[in-house]
C-alpha positions in Angstrom: 93.0 127.3 85.1 93.3 125.1 87.8 92.8 125.7 91.5 96.4 125.8 93.1 97.5 127.1 96.7 100.4 129.3 96.3 100.2 131.0 99.5 100.1 128.4 101.9 101.1 130.0 105.3 101.7 133.2 103.9 104.6 133.6 106.1 102.8 133.3 109.4 103.6 129.5 110.2 101.8 127.9 113.2 103.9 128.1 116.6 105.0 124.6 117.0 107.8 122.9 119.0 108.4 119.3 118.3 108.2 116.7 121.1 111.9 117.0 122.1 111.9 120.8 122.3 113.5 121.4 118.9 112.0 123.5 116.1 113.5 121.5 113.2 112.3 118.0 112.6 114.2 115.8 110.1 112.8 112.7 108.3 114.7 110.1 106.9 113.1 108.0 104.3 114.5 104.5 102.7 112.7 103.6 99.6 112.1 99.8 99.2 110.8 99.3 95.7 113.1 97.1 93.8 111.2 94.6 92.2 108.3 96.9 91.6 109.8 98.9 88.8 108.1 98.5 85.2 110.0 95.2 83.5 109.2 93.4 80.3 110.2 90.2 82.4 107.2 91.0 84.5 104.7 91.5 81.9 105.0 95.1 81.5 105.1 96.8 77.9 108.4 98.2 78.6 111.1 98.5 81.1 112.3 100.9 83.7 114.9 103.2 81.8 116.3 105.1 84.8 119.1 103.6 86.4 123.1 103.7 86.6 122.9 104.2 82.9 120.0 104.7 80.5 118.9 101.6 79.4 119.5 101.0 75.4 117.5 97.7 75.5 114.6 98.2 73.1 111.1 98.6 74.4 109.5 95.7 74.4 112.5 93.4 74.9 113.2 92.0 78.4 116.3 94.1 80.3 118.1 91.9 82.4 120.6 94.3 83.3 118.0 96.9 84.7 116.5 94.0 86.5 119.9 93.3 88.1 120.7 97.0 88.9 117.5 97.0 90.7 118.2 93.7 92.3 121.5 94.9 93.9 119.3 97.3 96.2 117.9 94.2 97.9 120.6 92.0 97.7 123.3 94.0 98.8 122.3 97.7 99.3 119.8 97.1 102.0 122.0 95.2 104.3 124.5 98.0 104.5 122.0 100.6 105.0 120.3 98.8 108.0 123.9 98.6 109.7 124.5 102.3 109.1 120.8 102.9 110.6 121.4 100.9 113.4 124.9 102.5 114.2 123.5 105.8 114.7 120.3 104.8 116.1 118.2 106.4 113.8 115.0 105.1 112.8 113.3 106.3 109.5 110.2 105.7 107.5 110.3 103.1 104.7 108.6 103.6 101.7 107.2 100.0 100.4 106.2 99.2 97.1 103.6 96.4 97.6 104.9 94.1 94.8 108.4 94.5 96.4 107.3 93.3 99.6 105.1 90.6 98.0 108.3 89.3 96.1 110.6 89.4 99.5 108.3 89.7 102.6 110.8 88.2 105.0 113.2 90.9 104.2 110.3 93.9 104.6 109.7 92.2 107.8 113.3 92.3 108.9 113.2 96.0 108.3 110.4 96.9 110.1 111.5 94.4 113.0 114.8 96.8 113.3 112.5 99.6 114.2 111.2 101.4 111.0 108.0 102.6 109.7 106.3 101.1 106.9 104.6 103.3 104.7 102.7 102.7 101.1 104.6 103.8 98.2 101.8 102.3 95.9 101.7 98.5 94.4 104.1 99.4 91.7 106.9 102.0 91.4 104.7 104.2 88.8 102.9 107.6 89.1 99.4 107.2 90.4 98.3 109.8 88.0 98.6 107.1 85.4 95.6 105.4 87.1 92.3 105.9 84.8 90.0 105.0 87.0 89.3 105.4 90.6 88.5 102.1 91.2 91.5 100.4 90.0 93.8 102.9 92.3 91.4 101.9 95.2 92.1 98.1 94.4 96.1 98.6 94.3 96.3 100.9 97.5 94.2 98.3 99.8 96.2 95.6 97.9 99.5 97.3 99.1 98.3 97.8 102.5 97.1 94.3 103.2 100.5 92.6 101.5 102.6 95.3 104.0 100.6 94.3 107.2 100.6 90.9 106.3 104.5 90.6 106.0 105.5 93.2 108.5 102.8 92.9 111.0 102.3 96.6 111.4 99.5 98.5 109.2 100.9 101.4 107.3 99.5 104.9 108.2 101.3 107.1 105.4 101.5 107.1 101.7 103.8 108.5 99.0 103.6 107.4 95.4 106.2 108.1 92.7 105.6 111.3 90.8 102.2 112.6 91.3 98.8 111.6 92.8 95.6 110.9 90.6 92.5 113.4 91.1 91.2 110.5 93.4 94.3 109.7 95.4 93.9 112.1 98.7 90.2 111.2 98.7 90.9 107.3 98.5 93.6 107.7 101.4 91.3 109.7 103.7 88.4 107.4 103.2 90.8 104.7 104.5 91.9 106.5 107.6 95.3 107.2 106.2 97.1 109.5 109.0 99.2 111.6 106.3 100.1 111.8 102.4 103.4 112.8 101.5 102.8 113.7 97.8 103.6 117.3 98.4 106.8 119.2 97.6 105.5 122.8 98.1 106.3 123.5 102.0 108.8 123.2 104.7 105.7 122.3 107.3 102.8 119.7 107.2 99.5 121.3 106.3 95.9 120.4 106.0 94.3 119.8 102.7 90.8 120.8 103.5 89.8 120.7 99.7 88.7 116.9 100.0 84.8 116.3 100.3 84.9 114.7 103.5 87.6 115.0 106.2 90.8 116.9 105.5 93.9 114.7 105.0 97.2 115.9 106.5 100.2 116.6 103.9 103.6 115.6 105.3 105.7 117.2 102.4 108.5 115.4 100.8 111.6 116.7 99.0 113.2 115.8 95.8 116.3 118.1 96.2 118.0 116.6 99.2 117.4 112.9 97.7 119.9 110.4 96.4 117.7 110.1 93.3 120.0 113.1 92.3 123.1 110.8 91.6 120.9 109.5 88.8 120.0 112.9 87.3 122.9 114.5 85.1 122.5 117.7 87.1 122.9 116.3 90.2 125.3 114.7 92.5 128.5 112.7 91.6 130.7 112.2 94.4 128.9 111.2 97.9 130.4 114.2 99.5 128.3 116.5 97.4 125.0 115.0 99.0 126.6 115.3 102.3 127.4 119.1 101.9 124.0 119.6 100.2 122.1 118.3 103.3 124.8 119.9 105.3 123.6 123.4 103.9 120.2 122.5 104.5 120.5 121.7 107.7 122.5 125.0 108.6 119.9 127.3 106.8 116.7 125.5 108.8 118.6 125.3 112.0 119.0 129.2 111.5 115.4 129.7 111.0 114.6 127.5 113.9 116.7 129.7 116.1 114.5 132.5 115.2 111.3 130.4 116.1 110.4 129.1 113.1 109.3 125.6 112.9 110.6 123.5 110.1 110.7 119.9 108.4 113.6 118.5 106.6 113.3 115.4 104.5 116.3 113.5 103.1 115.4 110.6 100.9 117.3 107.4 99.9 117.3 104.3 97.8 118.6 100.9 98.4 120.0 100.4 94.9 121.6 103.9 94.8 123.5 104.6 98.1 123.5 101.0 98.7 126.3 101.0 96.2 130.1 101.3 98.0 131.1 104.3 96.4 127.8 106.4 97.3 127.1 104.7 101.0 129.4 107.2 102.3 126.7 109.6 101.4 124.1 107.7 103.6 126.5 107.0 106.5 127.8 110.7 106.8 124.4 112.1 106.6 123.4 109.9 109.3 126.4 110.4 111.4 125.7 114.5 110.9 122.0 114.2 111.9 123.3 112.0 115.0 125.6 114.9 116.0 122.8 117.4 115.8 120.3 115.5 117.9 120.5 117.9 120.6 119.1 120.6 118.3 116.7 118.7 115.8 114.1 116.0 116.4 114.9 112.9 114.2 111.6 111.1 113.9 109.5 108.9 111.6 106.8 110.6 109.3 103.9 109.1 111.4 105.8 110.5 114.7 105.8 113.9 112.9 102.4 113.7 111.4 100.9 112.8 115.0 103.0 115.8 116.5 101.3 118.4 114.1 98.0 116.9 114.4 98.5 117.6 118.2 99.7 121.0 117.6 97.7 122.1 114.8 94.4 120.4 114.9 92.3 119.2 111.7 89.5 121.9 112.2 89.9 125.5 110.9 
């Protein structure tokens, strides 16, 4: 049986007040991965099947329709979303896939110049659990860091990959001095992974429920308002817990090709406006800022 930590803080959370005095921190994430997905036209054995519809193109055939569905995110969705972020003065964390940045480095630079934190989202939009060797994964992480740094002028300090990590991912990140990983879906607060052979690595958990990918899932959101209502409920519950002195973190994830579409942009825009209105009661911060604040409050030593 594998070792799994199912206790976490065991109901005794550390006493953290975020830098602005709030007990609830909120992280807004925008995924920048279009152009890094699996595509036969790029030499892959099959094309990504998840999109506006399930692809009907046979495996092994180029799927230009899926290429264009992804392409919409860069060509159109990005600009709407950047404007909405500017309107509310909210700075997000950008999960950059390396090959997406390689294809459009000028767009990646614009995003970071507008104040958003770059983080590594893998070289490709694929699970790192797919890697068969430590060396291959390490090479892709290094290539991703170098590509993002060259394009944006800022070295990424955080990591999140699609799906799950490999057995080596966290060790590779710790060896390279990453500030945090976000491949954790198991808590409402950051925590230290002390199981690694060297220094511990901070996990800043992410969420897949308050995430616009559910617009692409049959049991998820349909109308934009449904995601706004869902996030509102999450905020209400976590704020009530924060008022009782419990520190918390809410993660909200978005994708250029999903909420960048006109009918779904309202979800992104209205959630940002909702956060802006509650600014006095919550701390809206990048994931790197959240990581550094947690480290200051809860040092890595036991």
